[in-house]
Steps between C-alpha positions, in 0.01 A plus 500: 500500500690376200269388225527163337614663176780689686608182675510319166707779344762511777680174408502609136662834587760323713570260217547794264746661741693179529510442126611849402859451625528195275383701200743782575780248548434376147423838346830666594733228355276472191532875438878488534528203267283674238710819512821292495378314190454835329839612629669202340376625164568869572857442620555237231613225738584200285692178588743570212556855626562369851754246382678752281484759782663271751768424243574871465497531876756224532726685256466817708586311821818374334595862427442585867738235633723546693339789692723794591441793728758753377572765761389322813523812720265708288259207466484451878444875542201480263371193686522693828320793335223257402464398865490865615226576243285211626544589869437872453196445277350241734560716808342806346202292384454350848493845662248642249289181502416526873314829442344384172384170649348673799309740273394226252377263773128452541544605864618849399258753654639813334379676183371267227704693242824414682408132506419496127823684417704248703333207328558658157870547573531136609324375186702714257840434655430127514390485137808669342816283497810638667692498171233726348537741791880481451472607134299806605718598793821465301354769276422716807810444718750386242711183502590344833366322806268779616256426217518130584427555871192713430376248244544211746336701780194602297426150368555347848255743662217332308568150627611585857217753543233260377615208716563717805147643469370141501699433819351809667146398402536144636578616853245486780319821583490456881853636582434803278171577678665453842781744429257753347286478815785636717527812286789414265522696175454335163875490436578366849237232460636395160860466628403329827259244356495464122864562409654322798298182440573510127878529536587128463283459187616835360863409556451173316333688211789747473756218499308318228483818295875558551562156347291600196666842474850357500406305190338806341792731580742255337361593158415869541836585344362381165318834482774704671365492856819373663616164630666199342257505206710783352794263456275229354350739242847619399629145460209384288500822296869441413432130425739399783295192586763345727497808725119505481495139620736587787279792604190280489679246720588777749135619501370145558743427784424837663126446477521143635710610802272795574193278459640262761565788739153643438339158549680451833391848618137439392500164681631659816231769486228241435615285791509804726145593400375152588636474854323621812686692768805541279291719268427754772653843472663471843604196701292418803683587825413476864580869530243656266655845533810397300523410136599142429764391249464145382664332198210579271499871578881523463485329157216727386688812610824390334311411183326835490831685551669301223207567264515874581876517443474318166214723388689821588814366335304423183355849489849648525594328171238680287689819411202691639522880499244784520622645170442172324150475637417858390623424147307173496184678620495722190554196281223310680252779456579521126467121470165494686370781286595294191288208626180695432300401305598131488506350150371150422620384163448171323861408578434553872201262495688238298802521730296465819298219340822317409633541855179347640511211252868435581431507875198264492659257250819486705300462822310206356825330393664582831208370705501170310874443532498639855229257604699207363810616688304553822342155485840339439654712779255380766436153639139457397568307176874455443705428811855539368692744716795569258253606229319729745824667609613541140172662393491734800855609430409564138205717610729714720750548217224585247354760737846648555506646147273804440252472211655777294839326507339190355345727239838657417652158442210376287496818293875464438451137394163509321456859392239763581134418558246356746638145461805595706279670757270196525795269566639735767165533676433125475821422692415758765140381535608135520740576785250718687204265455710199596606670824144599591355160408770311689434701815124449466527124440722467805232661718198281412320337793642148532194356686289433182803347333559258790131405492518422130819301543332297777232390249768367266513790249819531299704819470326622188155447651608677821630791295189534290250458784691637797769742390354668189167621652696672781753641251251652250444836683877554540554395137253760371618774733870446431443474124319836502777656703759364258315648204477834683880512540551377143284784366712761675820342367369463147434876490877569522659218301456701181770739630752237395304403184306203642153608386218680671443862586845560656670603176238766419513624860878541494485662158228748605710621795818520295326710233323717760162383375354504852135497390554148363689413819196608704269295280716191546512541880123551524447192283728291724317617812161408348620154399663427837196617695270293276717190556505560877121538504465172315740335739304625804177367347661161434645474851161576655336229289768235551659556839 
C-alpha cells in the first residue's frame, strides 16, 4: 500500500511537473534577452548609428533606381540554371535520404555501427550551411553548377533525412509485423509498409525543402557555384547598382512565383494524405483482379512522371563527365588530407562567437517585431482587415529576399562589419517569426475565447487569458527554430563582409589553409548541435 508520506508527496511532485514548463517558458526568453543585450554592445548598435545607417541606405537605394537587367537572355538563362540546381540537389538528397533515414531510425535492426554512421552524417550535413559546402566544392569541381548541386544535396540530406526518420518512427508497428510474419525480406517489408505509408509526408518534406533550396541556389553564384548569383556578384563588384537592383528584383519575383507553386503542391499533397479511400494505392473496384484508376491515382502518377522528367532534365545540365569526376577525386583527396589536423585559432573562436551573438541578437529583435506583426495580422486584438492584408503581403516580400542579399545591400551602404549582418538577419528573422507566429495564432482553440467573451471580457483580457497561454509553446518552439536558422545564415554572411566567421572561412579556402577550414567547420557543428540540444530540452519542458 502507498504510505501516507508517499501520498503526501504525490501532489507536490505533480505540482513541480506542472510548474517546470512555466519556469522554462521564462528561462528561454530571459536567456535570449541577456545575450541580445550583450550583442547590442558587441555589435555597437546605437540609435545614432541606426539613423545614420538608414540615411546611407536611402542614398544607396537612390543609386539603384531605376533597376535595369542588361542582357535579359543571359539573365534568364542564369535564373533557369538556378532552378536546375535546386531541383537536381533536392532530388539527389531525397534519394539518399530514404536510405539514411531508414538506417538512422530507432526501428533499424541492422548493425549498430551503421545506425550511428547514418545519424552522424545527418547531423554533420545539417549543421554546415549549403554556402559553406559550395565554397569547398567549387575548390574541388571548379566553377559551375555541379558544385552548387552537390552543396545543395549534402545540406538537404541533413534536414530531409532527420525528418523522414521521424516519420518512419511514428508509424504503427502492426503492419510491419504482419508482413514479416508471411516471410517478406527486410527490404520488401520496408517498401511495402514503412516507405509506402510515409510517401505523402515524405513528398511534402521534399517539396518544402525544394522551396528552401531555390532560395539557397539563388545566391550560390556569389562563391562561383552557378546560378543567377553570378550576375549579382558581378554587378555589385563593378558598382553597377542599377543592374544589381534589377537582378534582385528578378530573384524576388522568381522566388515568389516558385513559392506559390510549391505551396500549392504541398497543399495538394497534404489534402491527399488526409482523405480516406482517395489515399489508397489503388481504387476499389468490384473486380478485384483488375487495377483501378481513379482521379487520385492518375494525378499521383502524372505528378511522379513530371517530377522524374524535371529531375533528369536538371541532371543533364550539370556538365557531368567521368573525366571531370576523376580529376575532382584527386583534388578532393588532397583537400581532405589537408584538413588533418584541424587548427583552432583565436580568430576562429572569435569569428564563431560573433556569428552566434549576431544570430541570437537578430533572433531576439526578429521575434519581438514578428510578434507585433503577427498580433496585428490576426483578429484577436486588432480587427482591421486592410492592415492584416498589408502586413501579410509585407512578410511575403521580406521572405522573398535571401539573407545574404540583404547583407550585400547593407554592406554596400554601411560598410563592412557585424552591424550590416545584424540588420540583414533581423529582417529575415522578423519575416520568418511573423509567419510562424501568425500561423500559430490562427490555430488556437476558439472555445476558451468564446467562454471568456461570454463573461464580458474585453479583447485584451481574452488575449492575455485565453490566447497567450495556448500560444506560449508555439512561441518558444518557433523562436528556437528561428534562431537555429539564423545561426546557420550568420555563419556565411561574412563571405560578403557582414561579420561572423564567414570571411575567415572563405579566406582559409582561398589560401588553401584547409586545417583552419576544418577547425571552423567542426566549431560550427559543435555550436549547432549544442543549440539543437538546448532547443530539444526547452521543447520537452514547455510543450
